[in-house]
C-alpha positions, 0 to 999 in steps of 0.5 A, a space after each residue: 552090414 548096410 554098408 555090405 549090402 550093395 555088393 550083394 544085391 549087385 552079385 546074381 543081378 540081372 543085366 548087362 554091365 555098362 561099357 565105361 563101368 567095365 573100362 574102369 573094372 580094368 583101371 587104365 590108370 594102372 596099365 602104365 608101370 607094367 607097360 614101362 617095365 616093359 620097355 625097360 626090357 626091350 631097352 635092356 636086350 640091347 638089340 634092335 627089334 628087327 623082324 619082331 617090331 610087329 610084336 610090340 603093340 602085342 607086348 604093350 597090349 599084353 602087359 597093359 590092358 591084357 595082363 594088368 587089367 585082368 589082374 585088377 578086374 580079378 582083385 575087383 571081384 574078390 574084393 567086393 566086399 571090402 570095396 563096398 566099405 572103401 570104395 562103394 562107387 566101383 564098378 562091382 559094389 556099385 552094381 554098373 558091373 552086375 551078376 558074375 560078370 566081374 569074374 567072367 572078364 577076369 577069366 577071358 582076360 586070363 584066357 587072352 593073355 595067355 594067347 598073346 603071350 604064346 604069339 611072342 614067345 615061349 619065355 613071353 608065355 612062361 612069364 605071362 603065365 607066372 603073373 596070372 597065377 600070382 595075380 589070381 593067388 593075391 586075390 581069390 581064396 583059399 590062397 588070397 595072398 593079400 591077406 598078409 601084405 608081405 607076400 601079396 605085395 611081393 607077388 604084386 612087385 613081381 607081376 607088375 615089374 619083373 616079369 613085365 620086364 622080361 617079356 620085353 626083354 623076350 620079345 626081342 631075344 625071341 625064344 633066348 632067356 634074357 641074361 642073368 644080370 638083366 634077371 638080377 635087375 629086374 628082380 631088385 626093382 620088383 623086390 623095391 615094387 613091395 614098398 610101391 604097394 605098401 603105399 597104395 595100401 593106405 587108400 584101403 585102411 579102413 576097410 582092411 582094419 574092418 575085415 581083417 585084411 592084413 596089409 602093412 598099413 594095418 598090420 604095422 600101423 601107418 607110420 611104421 609101415 611106411 618106414 618098412 615101405 622107405 627102406 624096402 624102395 631104398 635097398 634094391 636101388 642101392 644094389 642096382 647102384 653098386 651093381 652098375 659101378 661093378 658092371 664099368 656104367 658110373 653115369 647110369 649109376 649116378 642117374 640112378 643115384 641122383 633119383 635116390 637123393 631126390 626120393 629121400 627129402 620126399 620119403 621125410 616129408 611122407 614119413 611125417 603123415 604117411 596115411 594123408 600124403 600117400 597119394 602125394 608120394 605115391 605122384 612123386 617118389 614112384 616116378 623118381 622110382 620108375 626113372 631109375 629104372 630106365 636108367 638102369 634098362 639103358 645101361 644094361 643095354 649098352 652092354 649088351 650091345 657093346 
């Protein structure tokens, strides 16, 4: 009980949040994946930005600091009790973001995200709205999708990869919907991101078990969860390779095949000690995964522009 008490004291406590703690709350290190997916969306459109070039900074702001940063604030607010066990130095349980400031930042970030998305296009606004709904549903009761690692990881994968990709394509195309093949490839990489989220869950394994949160490492055990994560990451990439070959892009298919081939020995090493090596694989296998995303986007863009 003593481990949770710092969180309980910080909620309702007076004072203003520390500026550096606010930045930490929004976790800039997590902004890269959706911004990368956004870039993939732009490339896969296969058209120059033209007069819409001025919207590019808005799109980067939207997918990184706004939607992704807001989702981090939402998660930290509703996870403040488990964070008091796993990572008591985080901004909210440590009291550096006191009172209900964490929730306030989450609400303001959601509203700002929608405002910026509407300035880009209606499809971008729709993608942003769905992403925000998933972000809140992932963390907030009564839905709290993160209680079930199968559904929670799927929600995050769609929010971080697929919807950010769609936003990038929508920025280039204006009011037009992205082509079906772009949507399909974005969906496949979103499904693969389910495995990436499982890797991320290893860091909170002790707290998840203690509080009954059903992340896959807690639900299946570290070893079985690692196997599931590897399979979930590999299968969508193999399907993408098949699609690229079908579309007449053998070079791109070979590039994605190469990054898959390099991932396999990395996965084999990770499976030998999944909990201990999760941070290592998060920094190696994930980088290879996103390189394949860009290779696929380049091929789709070349096909669209042909």
